C-alpha positions, 0 to 999 in steps of 0.5 A: 899126919897128926891133923889131916883135916887141918893139913888139907884146909891149909894146903887148899888155902895156900896160894898157887906156885906162881903167886908164891914166886911173885911174892917172894920176888917182891919181898926179895926187892924189898930185902936190899937196903939200897933199894929200900932207901930209894923206895922210901925216898920216893914214898917221901918225895913223890915223883923225883928224878934220878939225880935228886933220889941219888942225892937224898939217898947218898948213892951214885946216880948210876946205882940209883939208875940201876935200881930204878930199872929193876924196880920198874921191871917188877912194877914197883916204880913207874917213869914219866918223861918230860923232855930229856928228864925222867921222873920216877914214882911208886907205881901204886900204894901197895908198897907204902902199905908193905913198908908201913906194916914192916915198920910197925912189925919191927917197932912192936914189942912182942907179946906172944911166945908161941904159935898158938898165942899169935893166932 
């Protein structure tokens, strides 16, 4: 090792494996363009039914239902039932923050050229 003190500090600061695994799953959910369309539709539209999400995204209702099932299982989306209708919405504001940061990242012009300049 070149800098054992830095290595020890970084190793201590790393989240535990379970947290890293869960974070990877969240980013994995966001890595699919179809799922992102559904999430962004819910960001923009608030609470929506499957048929409205499908129409807004240009997907089939079946594909949107499958996506919503996956997003519910990972606590990204929550459902409210009213009679025979189910209305979906984002579970909390954290997803909006992740997407806002991601969009900011892809639209900025990089200034730094090395890892040292980024810190």
